[in-house]
MARKE-628908 format. One record per residue (C-alpha): residue number from 0; residue in three letters; z, y, x. Coordinates in nm, 3 decimals, always signed. Example, Ala and Ser with C-alpha at 12.3 -4.5 7.8 and 13.67 -1.06 7.14 Angstrom:
<sites>
0	ALA	+0.780	-0.450	+1.230
1	SER	+0.714	-0.106	+1.367
</sites>
This chain:
<sites>
0	UNK	-2.479	+0.197	+2.320
1	UNK	-2.561	+0.516	+2.518
2	UNK	-2.315	+0.632	+2.780
3	UNK	-2.114	+0.945	+2.682
4	UNK	-2.222	+1.259	+2.864
5	UNK	-2.012	+1.431	+3.128
6	UNK	-1.880	+1.695	+2.891
7	UNK	-1.746	+1.429	+2.653
8	UNK	-1.585	+1.236	+2.939
9	UNK	-1.431	+1.553	+3.079
10	UNK	-1.284	+1.650	+2.741
11	UNK	-1.144	+1.299	+2.692
12	UNK	-0.984	+1.310	+3.039
13	UNK	-0.833	+1.648	+2.958
14	UNK	-0.685	+1.518	+2.629
15	UNK	-0.545	+1.205	+2.795
16	UNK	-0.385	+1.411	+3.073
17	UNK	-0.228	+1.649	+2.820
18	UNK	-0.087	+1.362	+2.615
19	UNK	+0.060	+1.201	+2.927
20	UNK	+0.247	+1.521	+3.000
21	UNK	+0.400	+1.501	+2.652
22	UNK	+0.461	+1.125	+2.637
23	UNK	+0.517	+0.994	+2.992
24	UNK	+0.522	+0.636	+3.117
25	UNK	+0.336	+0.377	+2.911
26	UNK	+0.321	+0.592	+2.599
27	UNK	-0.050	+0.675	+2.635
28	UNK	-0.316	+0.403	+2.621
29	UNK	-0.671	+0.484	+2.727
30	UNK	-0.816	+0.159	+2.866
31	UNK	-1.095	+0.019	+2.649
32	UNK	-0.956	-0.336	+2.656
33	UNK	-0.612	-0.220	+2.543
34	UNK	-0.746	+0.008	+2.269
35	UNK	-0.899	-0.296	+2.097
36	UNK	-0.555	-0.370	+1.954
37	UNK	-0.588	-0.056	+1.740
38	UNK	-0.954	-0.082	+1.635
39	UNK	-0.885	-0.176	+1.272
40	UNK	-0.614	-0.229	+1.016
41	UNK	-0.596	-0.505	+0.753
42	UNK	-0.948	-0.415	+0.636
43	UNK	-1.104	-0.596	+0.932
44	UNK	-1.464	-0.547	+0.819
45	UNK	-1.449	-0.196	+0.968
46	UNK	-1.373	-0.157	+1.339
47	UNK	-1.366	+0.144	+1.568
48	UNK	-1.151	+0.184	+1.882
49	UNK	-0.984	+0.524	+1.909
50	UNK	-1.059	+0.770	+2.186
51	UNK	-0.696	+0.731	+2.301
52	UNK	-0.371	+0.600	+2.154
53	UNK	-0.035	+0.772	+2.199
54	UNK	+0.297	+0.605	+2.118
55	UNK	+0.575	+0.866	+2.099
56	UNK	+0.939	+0.767	+2.061
57	UNK	+1.099	+1.098	+1.963
58	UNK	+1.030	+1.350	+1.690
59	UNK	+1.001	+1.616	+1.958
60	UNK	+0.711	+1.427	+2.115
61	UNK	+0.540	+1.397	+1.776
62	UNK	+0.576	+1.774	+1.731
63	UNK	+0.422	+1.846	+2.071
64	UNK	+0.137	+1.598	+2.024
65	UNK	+0.043	+1.751	+1.690
66	UNK	+0.074	+2.107	+1.822
67	UNK	-0.159	+2.023	+2.109
68	UNK	-0.411	+1.857	+1.880
69	UNK	-0.404	+2.149	+1.636
70	UNK	-0.449	+2.405	+1.913
71	UNK	-0.742	+2.212	+2.062
72	UNK	-0.916	+2.088	+1.746
73	UNK	-0.841	+1.720	+1.813
74	UNK	-0.839	+1.479	+1.518
75	UNK	-0.534	+1.258	+1.464
76	UNK	-0.499	+0.925	+1.278
77	UNK	-0.135	+0.820	+1.215
78	UNK	-0.068	+0.444	+1.223
79	UNK	+0.227	+0.223	+1.133
80	UNK	+0.201	-0.155	+1.158
81	UNK	-0.169	-0.157	+1.070
82	UNK	-0.128	-0.372	+0.757
83	UNK	-0.321	-0.127	+0.537
84	UNK	-0.595	-0.302	+0.338
85	UNK	-0.808	+0.005	+0.264
86	UNK	-0.897	+0.126	+0.613
87	UNK	-0.635	+0.400	+0.591
88	UNK	-0.546	+0.357	+0.960
89	UNK	-0.905	+0.312	+1.083
90	UNK	-0.929	+0.509	+1.410
91	UNK	-1.192	+0.766	+1.505
92	UNK	-1.404	+0.750	+1.820
93	UNK	-1.328	+1.117	+1.885
94	UNK	-0.969	+1.115	+1.767
95	UNK	-0.616	+1.038	+1.882
96	UNK	-0.441	+0.740	+1.725
97	UNK	-0.074	+0.828	+1.679
98	UNK	+0.121	+0.502	+1.669
99	UNK	+0.470	+0.520	+1.520
100	UNK	+0.583	+0.170	+1.615
101	UNK	+0.858	+0.291	+1.850
102	UNK	+1.036	+0.467	+1.563
103	UNK	+1.206	+0.140	+1.470
104	UNK	+1.574	+0.219	+1.421
105	UNK	+1.790	+0.241	+1.112
106	UNK	+1.976	+0.571	+1.154
107	UNK	+2.237	+0.549	+0.878
108	UNK	+2.363	+0.317	+0.606
109	UNK	+2.536	+0.533	+0.345
110	UNK	+2.701	+0.295	+0.101
111	UNK	+2.874	+0.571	-0.095
112	UNK	+2.540	+0.736	-0.173
113	UNK	+2.357	+0.403	-0.195
114	UNK	+2.090	+0.499	+0.056
115	UNK	+1.957	+0.412	+0.401
116	UNK	+1.806	+0.656	+0.649
117	UNK	+1.545	+0.483	+0.863
118	UNK	+1.274	+0.568	+1.110
119	UNK	+0.920	+0.499	+0.983
120	UNK	+0.861	+0.198	+1.210
121	UNK	+1.140	-0.009	+1.048
122	UNK	+0.991	-0.296	+0.850
123	UNK	+1.029	-0.310	+0.476
124	UNK	+1.225	-0.635	+0.495
125	UNK	+1.431	-0.496	+0.784
126	UNK	+1.597	-0.249	+0.547
127	UNK	+1.713	-0.527	+0.316
128	UNK	+1.833	-0.735	+0.611
129	UNK	+2.042	-0.439	+0.728
130	UNK	+2.232	-0.410	+0.398
131	UNK	+2.227	-0.757	+0.244
132	UNK	+2.571	-0.834	+0.388
133	UNK	+2.700	-0.552	+0.167
134	UNK	+2.544	-0.706	-0.143
135	UNK	+2.264	-0.447	-0.144
136	UNK	+1.886	-0.454	-0.103
137	UNK	+1.570	-0.239	-0.100
138	UNK	+1.367	-0.315	-0.413
139	UNK	+0.995	-0.258	-0.333
140	UNK	+0.873	-0.581	-0.174
141	UNK	+0.501	-0.595	-0.086
142	UNK	+0.375	-0.936	+0.023
143	UNK	+0.347	-0.805	+0.378
144	UNK	+0.712	-0.692	+0.379
145	UNK	+0.795	-0.895	+0.687
146	UNK	+0.548	-0.682	+0.888
147	UNK	+0.466	-0.360	+0.701
148	UNK	+0.674	-0.054	+0.785
149	UNK	+0.855	+0.187	+0.559
150	UNK	+0.642	+0.472	+0.696
151	UNK	+0.327	+0.286	+0.597
152	UNK	+0.483	+0.213	+0.256
153	UNK	+0.531	+0.587	+0.211
154	UNK	+0.170	+0.657	+0.311
155	UNK	+0.026	+0.408	+0.060
156	UNK	+0.298	+0.414	-0.210
157	UNK	+0.339	+0.037	-0.177
158	UNK	+0.465	-0.183	-0.459
159	UNK	+0.545	-0.551	-0.471
160	UNK	+0.644	-0.826	-0.710
161	UNK	+0.957	-0.642	-0.828
162	UNK	+0.795	-0.303	-0.885
163	UNK	+0.768	-0.354	-1.263
164	UNK	+1.142	-0.315	-1.317
165	UNK	+1.252	-0.133	-1.002
166	UNK	+0.957	+0.090	-0.924
167	UNK	+0.712	+0.158	-0.644
168	UNK	+0.791	+0.330	-0.314
169	UNK	+0.773	+0.671	-0.483
170	UNK	+1.056	+0.569	-0.717
171	UNK	+1.277	+0.452	-0.430
172	UNK	+1.220	+0.711	-0.156
173	UNK	+1.451	+1.010	-0.199
174	UNK	+1.385	+1.202	+0.120
175	UNK	+1.154	+1.225	+0.421
176	UNK	+1.117	+1.421	+0.741
177	UNK	+0.756	+1.522	+0.790
178	UNK	+0.583	+1.690	+1.085
179	UNK	+0.279	+1.898	+0.991
180	UNK	-0.033	+1.926	+1.205
181	UNK	+0.098	+2.263	+1.329
182	UNK	+0.416	+2.096	+1.457
183	UNK	+0.645	+2.228	+1.182
184	UNK	+0.923	+1.990	+1.077
185	UNK	+0.973	+1.975	+0.699
186	UNK	+1.262	+1.800	+0.528
187	UNK	+1.170	+1.708	+0.172
188	UNK	+1.432	+1.569	-0.063
189	UNK	+1.743	+1.406	+0.081
190	UNK	+2.043	+1.212	-0.040
191	UNK	+2.085	+1.427	-0.349
192	UNK	+1.945	+1.320	-0.686
193	UNK	+1.655	+1.564	-0.708
194	UNK	+1.511	+1.866	-0.528
195	UNK	+1.424	+2.205	-0.676
196	UNK	+1.080	+2.363	-0.671
197	UNK	+0.747	+2.186	-0.632
198	UNK	+0.765	+1.809	-0.597
199	UNK	+0.636	+1.800	-0.240
200	UNK	+0.814	+1.469	-0.184
201	UNK	+0.612	+1.316	-0.467
202	UNK	+0.297	+1.468	-0.321
203	UNK	+0.350	+1.319	+0.024
204	UNK	+0.432	+0.966	-0.094
205	UNK	+0.091	+0.804	-0.124
206	UNK	-0.090	+1.080	+0.069
207	UNK	-0.231	+0.830	+0.323
208	UNK	-0.135	+1.022	+0.637
209	UNK	-0.348	+1.322	+0.540
210	UNK	-0.070	+1.579	+0.498
211	UNK	+0.165	+1.511	+0.788
212	UNK	+0.334	+1.248	+1.003
213	UNK	+0.653	+1.094	+0.863
214	UNK	+0.932	+1.064	+1.121
215	UNK	+1.226	+0.972	+0.898
216	UNK	+1.267	+0.815	+0.553
217	UNK	+1.567	+0.805	+0.320
218	UNK	+1.546	+0.524	+0.065
219	UNK	+1.753	+0.425	-0.235
220	UNK	+1.925	+0.085	-0.208
221	UNK	+2.044	-0.118	-0.505
222	UNK	+2.317	-0.373	-0.572
223	UNK	+2.182	-0.725	-0.568
224	UNK	+2.157	-0.856	-0.927
225	UNK	+2.446	-1.080	-1.032
226	UNK	+2.201	-1.359	-1.105
227	UNK	+1.829	-1.429	-1.123
228	UNK	+1.614	-1.712	-1.249
229	UNK	+1.239	-1.761	-1.226
230	UNK	+1.012	-1.927	-1.480
231	UNK	+0.695	-2.107	-1.372
232	UNK	+0.459	-2.101	-1.670
233	UNK	+0.116	-2.267	-1.683
234	UNK	-0.168	-2.166	-1.916
235	UNK	-0.501	-2.327	-2.004
236	UNK	-0.680	-1.991	-1.974
237	UNK	-0.632	-1.656	-1.804
238	UNK	-0.669	-1.488	-2.143
239	UNK	-0.360	-1.672	-2.270
240	UNK	-0.165	-1.564	-1.963
241	UNK	-0.271	-1.203	-2.023
242	UNK	-0.166	-1.225	-2.388
243	UNK	+0.174	-1.356	-2.278
244	UNK	+0.225	-1.055	-2.050
245	UNK	+0.160	-0.821	-2.342
246	UNK	+0.393	-1.029	-2.561
247	UNK	+0.683	-1.014	-2.316
248	UNK	+0.656	-0.638	-2.258
249	UNK	+0.596	-0.578	-2.629
250	UNK	+0.923	-0.758	-2.705
251	UNK	+1.107	-0.497	-2.498
252	UNK	+1.178	-0.733	-2.207
253	UNK	+1.133	-0.588	-1.857
254	UNK	+1.143	-0.877	-1.609
255	UNK	+1.247	-0.830	-1.250
256	UNK	+0.901	-0.961	-1.158
257	UNK	+0.594	-1.087	-1.345
258	UNK	+0.299	-1.226	-1.150
259	UNK	-0.018	-1.419	-1.234
260	UNK	-0.237	-1.637	-1.012
261	UNK	-0.559	-1.805	-1.124
262	UNK	-0.648	-2.168	-1.051
263	UNK	-0.815	-2.102	-0.715
264	UNK	-0.518	-1.901	-0.587
265	UNK	-0.272	-2.160	-0.720
266	UNK	-0.451	-2.445	-0.544
267	UNK	-0.452	-2.255	-0.214
268	UNK	-0.086	-2.151	-0.241
269	UNK	+0.034	-2.499	-0.339
270	UNK	-0.148	-2.663	-0.046
271	UNK	+0.015	-2.407	+0.184
272	UNK	+0.374	-2.388	+0.053
273	UNK	+0.422	-2.701	-0.166
274	UNK	+0.613	-2.516	-0.438
275	UNK	+0.524	-2.781	-0.699
276	UNK	+0.287	-2.553	-0.887
277	UNK	+0.104	-2.714	-1.184
278	UNK	-0.247	-2.774	-1.049
279	UNK	-0.392	-2.841	-1.394
280	UNK	-0.324	-2.481	-1.506
281	UNK	-0.609	-2.231	-1.528
282	UNK	-0.354	-1.957	-1.472
283	UNK	+0.004	-1.960	-1.349
284	UNK	+0.262	-1.697	-1.434
285	UNK	+0.591	-1.642	-1.251
286	UNK	+0.847	-1.444	-1.449
287	UNK	+1.183	-1.353	-1.300
288	UNK	+1.475	-1.247	-1.520
289	UNK	+1.784	-1.095	-1.361
290	UNK	+2.126	-0.972	-1.467
291	UNK	+2.456	-1.134	-1.561
292	UNK	+2.449	-1.506	-1.647
293	UNK	+2.460	-1.457	-2.024
294	UNK	+2.181	-1.200	-2.014
295	UNK	+1.961	-1.421	-1.797
296	UNK	+2.016	-1.721	-2.026
297	UNK	+1.916	-1.514	-2.329
298	UNK	+1.607	-1.363	-2.164
299	UNK	+1.486	-1.698	-2.028
300	UNK	+1.497	-1.843	-2.381
301	UNK	+1.312	-1.538	-2.518
302	UNK	+1.035	-1.553	-2.257
303	UNK	+0.995	-1.931	-2.299
304	UNK	+0.945	-1.882	-2.673
305	UNK	+0.688	-1.605	-2.620
306	UNK	+0.503	-1.820	-2.365
307	UNK	+0.481	-2.114	-2.608
308	UNK	+0.356	-1.880	-2.881
309	UNK	+0.076	-1.778	-2.644
310	UNK	-0.037	-2.131	-2.560
311	UNK	+0.165	-2.216	-2.248
312	UNK	+0.093	-2.571	-2.133
313	UNK	+0.398	-2.599	-1.909
314	UNK	+0.719	-2.406	-1.847
315	UNK	+0.976	-2.475	-1.577
316	UNK	+1.289	-2.277	-1.492
317	UNK	+1.433	-2.259	-1.143
318	UNK	+1.751	-2.467	-1.116
319	UNK	+1.884	-2.314	-0.795
320	UNK	+1.844	-2.010	-0.573
321	UNK	+1.644	-2.222	-0.328
322	UNK	+1.399	-2.324	-0.600
323	UNK	+1.365	-1.964	-0.723
324	UNK	+1.277	-1.854	-0.371
325	UNK	+1.031	-2.143	-0.342
326	UNK	+0.852	-2.029	-0.659
327	UNK	+0.811	-1.687	-0.502
328	UNK	+0.720	-1.826	-0.159
329	UNK	+0.390	-1.952	-0.297
330	UNK	+0.309	-1.615	-0.449
331	UNK	+0.415	-1.424	-0.137
332	UNK	+0.197	-1.654	+0.076
333	UNK	-0.105	-1.639	-0.154
334	UNK	-0.304	-1.405	+0.073
335	UNK	-0.269	-1.610	+0.393
336	UNK	-0.307	-1.931	+0.188
337	UNK	-0.651	-1.822	+0.071
338	UNK	-0.748	-1.803	+0.438
339	UNK	-0.732	-2.185	+0.435
340	UNK	-1.022	-2.210	+0.190
341	UNK	-1.249	-1.933	+0.319
342	UNK	-1.319	-1.796	+0.668
343	UNK	-1.302	-1.439	+0.533
344	UNK	-1.186	-1.266	+0.219
345	UNK	-1.196	-0.911	+0.087
346	UNK	-0.862	-0.815	-0.073
347	UNK	-0.917	-0.569	-0.357
348	UNK	-0.668	-0.349	-0.541
349	UNK	-0.718	-0.190	-0.882
350	UNK	-0.497	-0.126	-1.183
351	UNK	-0.574	-0.178	-1.551
352	UNK	-0.390	-0.149	-1.883
353	UNK	-0.200	-0.471	-1.953
354	UNK	-0.392	-0.530	-2.275
355	UNK	-0.714	-0.559	-2.073
356	UNK	-0.598	-0.835	-1.835
357	UNK	-0.776	-1.120	-2.014
358	UNK	-1.099	-0.924	-2.060
359	UNK	-1.111	-0.811	-1.697
360	UNK	-1.041	-1.156	-1.552
361	UNK	-1.308	-1.307	-1.776
362	UNK	-1.558	-1.044	-1.655
363	UNK	-1.464	-1.112	-1.292
364	UNK	-1.545	-1.479	-1.350
365	UNK	-1.889	-1.375	-1.475
366	UNK	-1.937	-1.156	-1.169
367	UNK	-1.882	-1.458	-0.944
368	UNK	-2.213	-1.597	-1.067
369	UNK	-2.387	-1.260	-1.041
370	UNK	-2.285	-1.211	-0.677
371	UNK	-2.285	-1.576	-0.570
372	UNK	-1.928	-1.558	-0.433
373	UNK	-1.594	-1.702	-0.540
374	UNK	-1.295	-1.484	-0.627
375	UNK	-0.927	-1.580	-0.629
376	UNK	-0.708	-1.357	-0.844
377	UNK	-0.346	-1.270	-0.762
378	UNK	-0.179	-0.973	-0.922
379	UNK	+0.127	-0.789	-1.045
380	UNK	+0.077	-0.871	-1.413
381	UNK	+0.358	-0.654	-1.545
382	UNK	+0.202	-0.326	-1.435
383	UNK	-0.162	-0.443	-1.439
384	UNK	-0.212	-0.418	-1.062
385	UNK	-0.491	-0.663	-0.974
386	UNK	-0.554	-0.809	-0.628
387	UNK	-0.884	-0.999	-0.651
388	UNK	-0.967	-1.182	-0.327
389	UNK	-1.343	-1.202	-0.284
390	UNK	-1.424	-1.499	-0.058
391	UNK	-1.711	-1.474	+0.191
392	UNK	-1.824	-1.578	+0.537
393	UNK	-1.900	-1.287	+0.770
394	UNK	-2.111	-1.519	+0.986
395	UNK	-2.362	-1.558	+0.703
396	UNK	-2.606	-1.266	+0.690
397	UNK	-2.561	-1.049	+0.384
398	UNK	-2.235	-1.204	+0.258
399	UNK	-2.018	-0.908	+0.360
400	UNK	-2.253	-0.672	+0.178
401	UNK	-2.237	-0.892	-0.132
402	UNK	-1.857	-0.906	-0.110
403	UNK	-1.837	-0.526	-0.094
404	UNK	-2.077	-0.494	-0.388
405	UNK	-1.864	-0.743	-0.583
406	UNK	-1.551	-0.545	-0.502
407	UNK	-1.714	-0.217	-0.605
408	UNK	-1.813	-0.369	-0.940
409	UNK	-1.453	-0.483	-0.997
410	UNK	-1.321	-0.132	-0.928
411	UNK	-1.579	+0.027	-1.158
412	UNK	-1.468	-0.219	-1.425
413	UNK	-1.104	-0.114	-1.374
414	UNK	-1.194	+0.250	-1.438
415	UNK	-1.419	+0.155	-1.731
416	UNK	-1.133	-0.015	-1.919
417	UNK	-0.898	+0.280	-1.866
418	UNK	-0.746	+0.188	-1.530
419	UNK	-0.754	+0.340	-1.183
420	UNK	-0.909	+0.262	-0.844
421	UNK	-0.588	+0.169	-0.669
422	UNK	-0.234	+0.062	-0.746
423	UNK	-0.078	+0.045	-0.401
424	UNK	-0.339	-0.010	-0.127
425	UNK	-0.465	+0.346	-0.127
426	UNK	-0.820	+0.479	-0.108
427	UNK	-0.880	+0.501	+0.268
428	UNK	-1.244	+0.437	+0.352
429	UNK	-1.274	+0.134	+0.123
430	UNK	-1.273	+0.323	-0.209
431	UNK	-1.371	+0.665	-0.079
432	UNK	-1.727	+0.657	-0.212
433	UNK	-1.608	+0.536	-0.553
434	UNK	-1.379	+0.834	-0.613
435	UNK	-1.655	+0.998	-0.817
436	UNK	-1.633	+0.721	-1.076
437	UNK	-1.281	+0.833	-1.161
438	UNK	-1.268	+1.202	-1.071
439	UNK	-1.499	+1.497	-1.137
440	UNK	-1.604	+1.735	-0.861
441	UNK	-1.347	+1.981	-0.997
442	UNK	-1.073	+1.717	-0.968
443	UNK	-1.168	+1.630	-0.611
444	UNK	-1.186	+1.994	-0.506
445	UNK	-0.838	+2.055	-0.644
446	UNK	-0.704	+1.758	-0.448
447	UNK	-0.869	+1.893	-0.134
448	UNK	-0.705	+2.233	-0.188
449	UNK	-0.371	+2.056	-0.155
450	UNK	-0.493	+1.883	+0.162
451	UNK	-0.598	+2.223	+0.299
452	UNK	-0.254	+2.368	+0.225
453	UNK	-0.105	+2.127	+0.478
454	UNK	-0.401	+2.084	+0.714
455	UNK	-0.648	+2.371	+0.698
456	UNK	-0.877	+2.231	+0.970
457	UNK	-0.879	+1.874	+0.828
458	UNK	-0.757	+1.720	+1.154
459	UNK	-0.518	+1.465	+0.999
460	UNK	-0.688	+1.137	+0.909
461	UNK	-1.026	+1.296	+0.832
462	UNK	-1.300	+1.092	+0.669
463	UNK	-1.058	+0.915	+0.435
464	UNK	-1.017	+0.943	+0.055
465	UNK	-1.271	+1.219	-0.017
466	UNK	-1.641	+1.121	-0.047
467	UNK	-1.743	+1.471	+0.060
468	UNK	-1.524	+1.700	+0.265
469	UNK	-1.535	+2.068	+0.173
470	UNK	-1.442	+2.349	+0.407
471	UNK	-1.103	+2.494	+0.317
472	UNK	-1.244	+2.847	+0.319
473	UNK	-1.482	+2.747	+0.039
474	UNK	-1.202	+2.605	-0.177
475	UNK	-0.968	+2.905	-0.182
476	UNK	-0.658	+2.954	+0.025
477	UNK	-0.330	+2.777	-0.032
478	UNK	-0.081	+2.680	+0.237
479	UNK	+0.257	+2.526	+0.302
480	UNK	+0.523	+2.707	+0.499
481	UNK	+0.884	+2.592	+0.545
482	UNK	+0.837	+2.330	+0.277
483	UNK	+0.711	+2.573	+0.011
484	UNK	+0.360	+2.604	-0.130
485	UNK	+0.216	+2.954	-0.111
486	UNK	-0.079	+3.084	-0.316
487	UNK	-0.173	+3.422	-0.163
488	UNK	-0.503	+3.449	-0.348
489	UNK	-0.359	+3.415	-0.698
490	UNK	-0.377	+3.740	-0.900
491	UNK	-0.062	+3.905	-1.032
492	UNK	-0.023	+3.958	-1.406
</sites>
């Protein structure tokens, strides 16, 4: 690798010195060995150390860092816990990595308004831990909830096993504080039910760090259900499991959670957690019903009947809270469990209509032979959010390329059957070049106009989401000021 020239080194030194004036002490990291900790997120196939990392601990410092970067044309990549699986937090060699890990405090628990105000570095599970003594909890529960942060959840619109009934992050976040690249602090939403005007809160949830840096999040918290029971249902084929999903939803039943794992994922999870999963099943479904005792009893009987009508080979109901949690422990640990059977795996994320579950899983099985790689399937069956895990060995030449090609074919299939490229992992760099399979050039340009309204110089997380970046001047002007969208070029009628 060629040595950087003097001008590049001088500019880097200037940026580091400026950041140290804003964030003193150990808040700026510029040593190559220490920057390795930030070189990738959960998509480990792509690695790039940042030019420098800065770790502010106050909103004022975030404001000053962004103002400096905007004034000097410096790119910025925001980062939470780094659990993103789409390369959303992949650093840039010529950019600043803005780590929000020090924003790790819960600021307010408002029981009367059933909400919690937290800094973005608080973990997803940390919010539930803070309120569980009050009989409350935070509903979205991604598998990485012990590590992923609420700020990262906002960036990617994370889901989880209970998102079918209780919604994704966007359905449970009611307010955020956002700092724009120009250093303006916007407060979107709040504790009230809804905000007037454009839904800028909805726009920013799932925006992958491209519109601003979140410094505070207000989330809705819910009363813990009076009771809950989980069913462990085995099927002789994935098609039967898919038909059962459609049958349950078609009967008007909305479970608290509904998940499917195929045989390979079941075998890995059982060896890891010992949840007494049926190893003879081609597909395993976990269905959780919650509510008062009478309601749960009724719904369990209804789902058992629907499962038997769809060819279930086994059906077991949890007999205690410990057993219910054990059922879910295997599903929650499915990703790390697969690491026991393959040195590497590529975790995909696509969403399809529920009626297409059987067809898509059957086609993925065919693709295994076409690409010469195995695939374990774990997904949120209720809302059709698939998480195929393509198994490969990075030490074998060509296997990573084949894994990526396999993953791309799965995502094209999702779009082909009427689905979308992502359910909760985001686009990042992983799906960036597939955006054209789902959106026209007109669609992508309109999305970029919104990006330009917040970040006219494309300094925030550039190189993500859009396969081709257009200059804002070419797209037509639109900008955000004081939390309001402005369209100065629109004609008057």
